[in-house]
C-alpha positions as CSV (number, residue, x, y, z in Angstrom):
1,M,46.6,149.3,72.4
2,L,49.3,146.4,73.6
3,P,49.3,143.6,76.8
4,S,52.0,144.7,79.3
5,I,53.2,142.7,81.7
6,F,55.6,143.8,84.6
7,G,55.3,147.1,83.0
8,E,56.8,146.2,79.5
9,N,55.6,145.3,76.2
10,L,56.2,144.6,72.7
11,F,58.1,147.6,72.0
12,D,60.2,148.0,75.0
13,N,63.8,147.3,72.9
14,F,62.4,150.3,70.4
15,F,62.7,153.1,73.0
16,D,65.4,151.5,75.7
17,D,68.9,154.0,75.7
18,P,71.5,152.2,74.9
19,F,73.6,153.6,77.4
20,E,71.0,153.0,80.4
21,N,72.3,150.8,83.2
22,S,69.8,148.1,82.6
23,L,70.4,145.9,86.6
24,F,69.4,150.1,88.0
25,S,67.8,151.4,85.4
26,G,63.9,152.7,86.6
27,R,62.1,149.9,86.2
28,N,61.8,146.5,88.4
29,P,65.3,144.9,88.4
30,L,63.6,141.5,89.4
31,Y,60.8,141.1,86.3
32,G,60.8,140.7,83.1
33,R,63.7,140.8,80.3
34,R,65.2,142.4,82.9
35,G,65.2,139.4,85.8
36,Q,65.0,136.4,83.5
37,N,68.3,135.2,84.7
38,L,68.1,136.5,88.2
39,M,67.2,133.3,90.5
40,K,65.4,135.1,93.7
41,T,67.0,133.7,96.6
42,D,65.9,133.6,100.6
43,V,68.4,133.4,102.8
44,K,68.4,132.8,106.3
45,E,70.6,131.6,109.8
46,L,69.6,129.0,111.7
47,P,71.6,128.6,115.0
48,Q,72.7,124.9,113.5
49,G,73.4,125.9,109.8
50,Y,71.3,127.8,106.3
51,E,68.4,127.1,104.7
52,L,67.8,128.9,101.6
53,S,64.5,128.8,98.9
54,V,65.1,129.4,95.9
55,D,62.2,130.5,93.1
56,L,62.9,127.8,90.0
57,P,58.9,127.4,88.6
58,G,59.1,125.9,85.6
59,F,62.1,123.5,86.0
60,Q,62.0,120.0,86.1
61,K,64.1,118.4,89.1
62,D,66.5,117.1,86.2
63,E,67.5,120.3,85.4
64,I,68.4,121.6,88.6
65,H,72.4,121.3,89.6
66,V,73.7,122.0,93.2
67,E,77.8,121.8,93.8
68,L,79.5,122.7,97.0
69,S,82.9,123.6,96.4
70,N,85.9,125.3,98.6
71,N,83.0,126.9,100.6
72,Y,80.8,128.0,97.4
73,L,77.2,126.7,97.3
74,T,76.2,127.0,93.3
75,I,73.0,126.0,92.2
76,S,72.6,126.0,88.4
77,A,69.7,125.4,86.5
78,S,69.0,124.9,82.6
79,K,66.0,124.6,80.6
80,G,65.2,124.3,76.4
81,M,62.5,124.3,74.3
82,S,61.5,121.0,73.6
83,K,61.4,119.4,69.7
84,E,57.8,119.0,70.3
85,E,57.0,122.8,71.2
86,K,60.0,123.3,68.2
87,D,58.3,121.6,65.7
88,K,54.1,122.7,66.1
89,D,52.3,124.5,63.7
90,G,52.3,128.5,63.6
91,R,55.0,130.9,64.9
92,Y,55.6,132.9,68.1
93,I,54.4,136.8,68.1
94,R,55.8,136.3,72.3
95,Q,57.5,133.9,73.5
96,E,57.8,134.9,77.8
97,R,58.5,131.2,78.6
98,Y,62.3,131.1,80.4
99,S,64.4,129.0,77.6
100,G,68.5,129.1,79.1
101,A,70.5,128.4,81.8
102,C,70.9,130.9,84.7
103,S,73.3,130.3,87.7
104,R,74.0,131.9,91.6
105,S,77.2,131.4,93.8
106,F,76.9,131.8,97.5
107,Y,79.8,131.7,100.1
108,V,78.4,129.6,102.7
109,G,81.1,129.3,104.8
110,D,82.0,126.2,106.7
111,V,79.2,123.9,106.4
112,R,78.9,119.9,107.0
113,P,78.7,119.1,103.1
114,E,77.9,115.4,104.0
115,E,74.6,116.6,105.5
116,V,73.7,119.1,103.5
117,S,70.3,118.0,101.9
118,A,68.4,119.4,98.9
119,K,64.5,119.3,98.0
120,Y,62.7,120.4,95.2
121,E,58.7,121.0,95.5
122,S,56.3,122.9,93.3
123,G,58.7,125.2,91.7
124,I,60.9,125.7,94.9
125,L,64.2,124.1,95.5
126,T,65.1,124.4,99.4
127,L,68.6,123.3,100.9
128,S,69.5,123.0,104.2
129,L,73.3,123.6,105.1
130,P,74.4,122.4,108.9
131,K,77.2,124.5,109.5
132,K,80.3,122.6,111.3
133,N,80.8,124.2,114.4
134,A,77.1,125.3,115.2
135,K,76.8,128.3,117.7
136,A,73.9,130.1,119.3
137,L,73.7,132.9,116.7
138,P,74.4,136.7,118.6
139,S,71.6,138.6,120.5
140,S,71.5,141.8,120.3
141,S,72.3,144.6,122.5
142,E,72.3,148.1,122.2
143,I,75.2,150.6,121.4
144,T,75.3,153.5,123.2
145,I,75.8,156.1,120.6
146,Q,78.7,158.9,121.7
């Protein structure tokens, strides 16, 4: 019996359908090899701005880059295997730790770039983006169905 992580095992590649749309396949696209470049993100709109929480486990702070340009926030991270890990004796049978680059962009509208702040702690990048013209969020109202 082979170990299975997130519903995948060593022989998954042998049974893949070459015509399968991997993002919308029957398996969960957020885990396993299909989700390796996906940065799981929570975006919250507050009256005074936006708050983003981005999962970036395993990255160091210096491997993460955040840029705000033309009302788009771009978060990118890259990680390579260190020389120390490459030179160890033995060979890998399966290597699941992430090595590579990932990036996501979000349209954030008019924010005050000079007041944007970021904090990276315990594998979670938290960004605060204050709005230029902070307004109260629209209150909910019932809509009559005709």
